[in-house]
N, C-alpha and C positions, 0 to 999 in steps of 0.2 A: 243431440236433438231432444227437445223436451217431449214428454209423454203426450201433451196436448197437440203439439205440432205433428207428431207421428200419427196420432189418431186422425187428425184432419186430412193428412196426406193419404192414409189408407182408405178413408171414407170417399175421398175424391177418386181414387183409383177404382174403388168398388163401383161407384156411380157411373164412371166412364165405361167400365167393362159391361155393366148392364145395358147401357145405351148402345154400345158398339155391337154386342153379341145377341141381343134379344130377337132380332129378326131371324137369326138362324134357328131359333126355337119356335118360330111362328107367333111371337108375342109383340105387342105394341103397348107398352106401359107408359102412362102419363107421368109427369113430373112428381105429382103428389104421391103416387104409389111407389115410385123409385125412392123418394125421400123416406117413406115408411120402411121400405126394405133396408135402406141404409141405417136407419135407427136400430133395426133388429140386428144387423151386422155389428154395429157398435156395442150393443149389449152383450153379444156373444164374445167379442174381443175383450171386453172388460172383465169377463168372468172365466174365460177359457183357461187361463194359467192355473186356476185353482180347481176348476170342475172338470177339465179335460173334455169339453163338449164336442170338439171336432179336432182332427189332426191339424197341426200347424201348416199353414199354406198362405200364399199371397192373397191379397184382396181380389185380384183378378180371378184366380183359381176358385176362390170361395164363391164369387158371383156366378161363375159358370157352373161349377159342379154342385154346389149346394142350393143356390137360389134358382137359377134358370132351369136346371134339371128338375127340381121340385115342382116348378110351375108347369111342367108338361102334364101334370095331373088335371089341370083345369079343363083340358079338352074333353075329359071323360066324366066330369062332374056336372050334372044338369043343374038348372036353377034351383036354389034352396036345398041343395044336397046336404046330407049330414053324413059324416064319415068318422070312423075310428082309426086313429094312428097308433099302431102297436109298437112299443119300444121306441118312442119318439125322440128320446135323448134331448138334443138342443131344440127340438120342435120342428124337425125336418121329416117329411116334406110339408107338414100341415101349416105351420105359421106363415110361410111365404104365400101359400094359397089363400089363407084367411085374410092376409093383408091386401092381396090383389083383388079379392071379390068379397063384398060385404054381405052377399046372400048366403054364404056358406056357414055351416056350423060344424064343430069338431069336438070329439072326445079324444084327448091325448093321454095315452097310457104309458106311464114311466115308473118302473119299479124302484129306481134309486132315489132316496129321499132328497139328497142335495140337488139333483137335477130337477126333480119335481118342484122343489122350492124355487129354483131359478125360473121354471116355466110359469109358476103362479105370479111371480114378480113381473116377468116379461109380458104376459098377456094384459096385466094391469097397466104397465107403462106404455104399451102399444095401443091401448084403447080397444082391446078385444073382449073385455068383460061382458058377459051376457051371451056370447057366441061360442065360448070354449069352456069345456069342463076338463080339469086335470084329475086323473085317477092314479094315485100312487100305490099301485099293486102290480103283481104279475098278471098278464092278460088272462091266464087260465082261471084267475080268481074273480074275474069280472064278467059282465055281460055286454054284448054289443048294443043292447037296448034297441032304440029306434034308428040306428045307423043303417044306411043303405049300402055303404061301401066300407071295405077294410083296406087300409094301406099300410105299408111297412117298408122301411128303407134300411134300417141298421140294427135290427134285432140281434142280440147276442145268440150265437149258435143257430142262425136262421134256418139252415137246411135241416138241422136236427129237430128243430121245433116245428117244422112245416106241417107234419101230420096233425099236431095239436092245434095249430093255427087254422087249418082247413076245417077241422071239426068245430072249433070255437066260432068260426065265421058263420056257420049255419047257412051255407049256400048264398051268402051275400056276395056281391060282386067284389073281386079282388083287384087291387092296383099295387103291384109289388115291384120294387126296384132290386136289381141284382145282376149277376153275370151268368156265365155258363153253368156253374155249379147249381145255382137256383133253378135254372131252366131244366136241368137234368132231374133235379128233385121233384119239380112240378110234374114232369112227364111220368116219372115213376109213380106218382100219385094219381095218374090218369086225368089230370086237369087239362081240359081243352083251352088253349090260350092263344092269344096273339102277342106279338112282341114288337116293341118300338126301340130301335137303337137310338141312344141319346145323341143328339147333335154334338159334334166335336169330340166324339169318343168312339173307340173301336171295340169296347168290351162291356159297356154298361147299358143295361136295358130297362125298360118299363114293361113288365108282363101284365097283361090284362086278361082277366077271366070273368065273364059275366055270370050272374047268379045261376043260370041253368047249366053251366058247364062245370061247376064245382061239385064234385061227387061227394055226397054225404058219407062220412066214415063211421 
């Protein structure tokens, strides 16, 4: 099978999966937004072999686990919200949310040079210039600036760095993806939170802590 044909088949599978499963996530994406998400998926696939952006998986699994799960953030982001995405990697969860809602603004923090370069190219190709800032540094070396929310999905050594992240967030609202280990770590830090089990999953959660419940360290 040619590379082009394989890409087209994977894109079709991705689009079909978004359309089939979005209602389970409380979403109703129009054709234009789904096409933009598919373009993002294709960019990741084109670069994944060299940059190791995400673990290998089917187009259907990518659509569910990486795109639809990322879009669960939208429920918690008010109009014109600005957020910081710490350790964003391939741009998850931020880029899917930015593609789905034109009112959002994001600061994407990624310490690895090659991944940050991928993000710069991606936001240009997807028409997100002007709404996104890429910061190629460790989050501890930056400031959340005027962001109201801090999100994180795949930070290296997440639970170990949690105390630093809480201090860095300066009592901003937190939207953190993780499992039981992260929940335990958040409770150990006395963060009052609510949790949302990801649809079609038994062990992945979105943990939500509003600004008043994040204890300053």
